[in-house]
C-alpha positions in Angstrom: -22.5 6.1 -15.4 -20.8 5.9 -11.8 -17.5 4.0 -11.7 -15.5 3.1 -8.6 -12.3 2.1 -10.5 -9.8 5.0 -11.0 -9.7 6.3 -14.7 -6.5 7.2 -16.4 -6.6 9.3 -19.7 -3.6 8.6 -22.1 -3.1 10.5 -25.3 -0.9 9.1 -28.3 -1.8 5.5 -26.9 -1.8 3.7 -30.5 1.8 2.7 -29.9 5.1 3.3 -28.5 5.2 5.1 -24.6 1.6 5.6 -25.0 0.7 2.3 -25.5 3.3 0.9 -23.0 1.9 3.6 -20.2 -1.7 2.4 -20.8 -0.8 -1.1 -20.5 1.0 -0.6 -17.3 -1.7 1.6 -15.9 -4.2 -1.1 -16.8 -2.0 -3.3 -14.7 -2.1 -1.0 -11.8 -5.6 -1.3 -11.7 -6.9 1.7 -13.8 -9.7 1.6 -16.7 -7.8 3.5 -19.6 -9.4 6.1 -21.7 -7.2 6.0 -24.8 -6.6 8.5 -27.4 -4.7 8.9 -30.9 -5.3 9.4 -34.6 -5.0 5.9 -35.7 -8.1 3.8 -34.9 -7.7 0.8 -36.7 -4.6 -1.6 -37.1 -3.0 -1.1 -40.7 -4.1 2.4 -40.8 -0.6 3.6 -39.4 1.6 5.6 -41.5 4.8 7.9 -41.2 4.7 11.4 -42.3 7.0 13.8 -43.4 8.3 15.8 -40.6 10.9 18.1 -42.4 10.6 20.2 -45.5 13.7 18.3 -46.9 11.3 14.8 -46.9 14.5 13.1 -46.0 12.3 10.1 -45.0 9.5 7.9 -47.0 6.3 7.5 -45.9 5.9 3.9 -44.7 3.3 1.7 -42.6 3.7 1.3 -38.9 1.9 -1.0 -36.6 0.0 0.1 -33.6 -3.8 1.3 -33.3 -6.4 2.0 -30.7 -8.1 -1.1 -31.8 -4.9 -2.9 -30.9 -4.3 -1.0 -27.2 -7.9 -1.7 -26.4 -7.6 -5.3 -27.0 -4.8 -5.4 -24.9 -6.1 -3.4 -22.3 -9.4 -5.7 -22.0 -7.2 -8.9 -21.9 -5.9 -7.6 -18.7 -9.3 -7.3 -17.4 -9.8 -3.5 -17.6 -11.9 -1.3 -19.5 -10.5 0.5 -22.4 -12.3 3.4 -24.0 -10.8 4.6 -27.3 -11.4 8.1 -28.6 -9.9 9.6 -32.0 -8.0 12.6 -31.0 -6.0 14.7 -32.9 -3.7 17.4 -31.4 -4.2 20.0 -34.0 -8.0 19.8 -33.6 -8.9 21.9 -30.7 -12.7 21.0 -30.7 -11.9 17.4 -30.6 -9.6 18.3 -27.3 -12.1 19.5 -25.8 -14.8 17.1 -26.5 -12.7 14.0 -25.8 -12.3 14.4 -21.8 -16.3 15.3 -21.6 -17.0 12.1 -23.4 -14.9 10.1 -20.9 -16.4 11.7 -18.0 -20.0 11.5 -19.3 -19.3 7.5 -20.0 -17.1 6.8 -17.1 -17.9 9.6 -14.4 -14.3 10.4 -13.6 -10.7 10.9 -14.9 -8.1 10.4 -11.9 -4.8 10.6 -14.1 -4.0 12.5 -17.3 -0.9 11.5 -19.1 -0.1 13.8 -21.8 2.0 11.6 -24.0 1.2 12.5 -27.5 3.2 14.9 -29.6 2.9 16.9 -33.0 4.2 14.9 -35.5 4.0 16.9 -38.5 6.2 19.4 -40.3 8.8 21.4 -38.8 9.9 18.8 -36.0 12.9 18.2 -37.9 13.2 21.1 -39.9 16.7 23.1 -39.9 17.1 26.8 -38.9 17.0 28.3 -42.6 14.1 25.9 -43.3 11.8 27.4 -40.5 8.6 29.7 -41.3 6.5 31.4 -38.8 3.5 29.3 -39.6 5.2 25.9 -39.3 6.9 27.1 -36.0 3.3 28.2 -34.7 1.9 24.6 -35.7 4.5 22.9 -33.3 3.8 25.2 -30.5 -0.1 25.0 -31.0 0.2 20.9 -30.9 3.0 20.6 -28.5 2.3 23.3 -25.9 -1.0 25.6 -26.4 -3.3 22.6 -27.4 -1.8 20.3 -24.5 -2.7 23.2 -22.2 -6.2 23.4 -23.6 -6.6 19.2 -22.6 -5.5 20.3 -19.1 -7.8 22.8 -18.6 -10.6 20.4 -19.5 -9.6 18.0 -16.9 -8.3 20.3 -14.0 -12.0 21.3 -12.9 -13.2 17.7 -12.9 -10.2 16.9 -10.8 -10.8 20.0 -8.2 -14.7 18.7 -7.8 -13.2 15.1 -7.1 -10.6 16.7 -4.7 -7.1 15.6 -6.6 -5.7 13.9 -9.5 -2.4 13.6 -11.0 -1.4 15.1 -14.5 2.0 13.5 -15.8 3.4 15.4 -18.8 6.0 13.8 -21.4 9.1 16.4 -21.8 12.0 16.0 -23.7 15.9 16.1 -23.1 16.2 18.3 -26.1 14.5 20.8 -23.9 17.8 21.0 -22.2 20.3 19.9 -24.4 22.0 21.1 -27.4 22.2 18.6 -30.6 25.3 17.3 -31.2 24.6 17.3 -35.3 22.1 19.2 -37.4 18.2 17.9 -37.6 18.4 14.5 -39.5 22.0 13.8 -38.8 21.5 12.7 -35.4 20.3 16.0 -34.0 16.7 17.8 -33.9 15.1 20.8 -35.1 14.9 23.8 -32.6 11.6 24.7 -33.1 10.6 20.9 -31.8 12.8 21.4 -28.7 11.3 25.1 -28.3 7.9 23.8 -27.9 9.0 21.1 -25.7 10.8 23.6 -23.5 7.7 25.7 -23.3 5.4 22.6 -22.5 8.2 21.6 -19.5 7.0 24.7 -17.6 3.5 23.9 -17.4 3.7 21.3 -14.5 5.3 23.5 -12.4 2.5 25.9 -12.8 0.0 23.5 -12.1 1.8 22.8 -9.0 2.0 26.5 -7.8 -1.9 26.7 -8.4 -3.5 23.6 -7.8 -1.2 21.4 -5.2 -3.1 22.9 -2.5 -6.1 21.2 -3.8 -4.5 17.7 -4.3 -4.0 18.3 -8.0 -0.2 17.1 -8.6 1.8 17.5 -11.5 5.0 15.8 -13.0 7.5 16.2 -15.7 8.8 12.9 -17.4 11.5 12.6 -19.6 11.6 9.2 -21.4 15.3 9.3 -22.8 15.8 8.2 -26.4 12.8 5.5 -27.0 13.1 3.8 -30.4 9.5 4.0 -31.3 7.7 1.9 -34.2 7.9 5.1 -36.5 12.0 5.1 -36.2 12.2 1.3 -36.4 10.1 1.4 -39.5 12.1 4.0 -41.1 15.8 3.2 -40.2 17.1 0.1 -38.7 20.3 1.9 -37.4 19.0 5.1 -35.6 21.4 7.9 -35.3 20.3 9.0 -32.0 21.0 5.6 -30.3 24.9 6.2 -31.1 25.0 9.7 -29.0 22.0 8.7 -26.4 21.7 5.0 -25.9 17.9 3.8 -26.3 15.5 2.5 -23.8 12.6 0.6 -24.0 9.0 2.1 -24.1 7.6 -0.3 -21.2 10.5 1.5 -18.9 8.8 4.9 -18.9 5.4 3.1 -19.2 6.3 1.6 -15.5 7.5 5.1 -14.5 4.2 6.5 -15.5 2.1 3.9 -13.6 4.3 4.7 -10.5 3.8 8.1 -10.6 0.1 7.7 -11.1 -0.3 5.5 -7.8 2.7 5.6 -5.5 2.4 8.3 -2.3 6.3 8.1 -2.8 5.9 9.9 -6.0 4.8 12.9 -4.5 8.5 13.6 -3.7 9.1 14.0 -7.1 6.6 16.7 -7.9 8.4 19.6 -9.5 11.8 17.8 -10.5 12.5 16.7 -13.8 12.0 13.1 -13.7 14.4 11.0 -16.0 12.2 7.9 -16.5 15.5 5.3 -17.1 17.0 6.4 -14.0 14.1 6.3 -11.9 13.1 2.8 -13.4 16.4 1.3 -12.5 16.5 3.1 -9.1 13.2 1.8 -8.1 13.3 -1.6 -10.0 10.3 -0.9 -12.0 11.0 -2.5 -15.1 13.8 -4.9 -16.0 14.5 -5.3 -19.7 16.0 -8.4 -21.3 19.2 -6.8 -21.9 20.8 -3.2 -21.1 19.8 -0.9 -23.8 21.4 2.3 -22.8 23.0 4.5 -19.9 20.6 5.7 -17.0 22.6 8.7 -16.0 21.9 11.2 -18.6 19.1 12.8 -20.5 18.3 11.7 -24.1 16.9 13.2 -26.9 13.0 12.1 -25.9 
């Protein structure tokens, strides 16, 4: 099917930053391919991210069904596709389906993050198997997804790839994991992924395929709201609304001025404030330092 409307492909779009970015991209004129594990409202559940099992398993709002309805209410098309970052076959199949049904992918936003074990494991709890799971979900399989999209972008003579990074890749935690800090395996996997955008730039910028790293700061997601009303990270890093990063993603996807940001570590709250891209109802946190992400 031919399509003259630009298409964005967003991972982890059932809730949080992924959902906010998908809606911002719809506002910016994109039809949006949305992927996530949670297909229908009411199916979402948290999961343990540490062998200590500190947190209960609770329901969380958000689904592809809900995000798709919100995109369509804005007059844009939504193509929901179930996708698990640990499923390599699905990662290969999802962009192929999007191209087959809509004919193009102009922007790829790699927002999803592996949410399973070892994310908050402490050093003595880590095992090689759990560390490799994190590296697969947060690095290797995300590169695999990029590999599916780049040849298509080269055929179309351009595209933009936006990668979600984390301040944890550049900062040391102020406390142990589970007490206001994060697991080193998580930060190592995000540090690895932070190197990808620069490699894309080096290899493909001459073909007008451009790449960006976006650090969202400390965003209180639906999962974190469901687990604990008082979030320990907010005490140290402030907190930012997901819509702030969503507005930055849409700006990076569309603005000619965004090309001045390639190869840089983009701290979304500061760029959002400097450009006046989104105004929250009340100040939620600092805009001059990277957060945990």
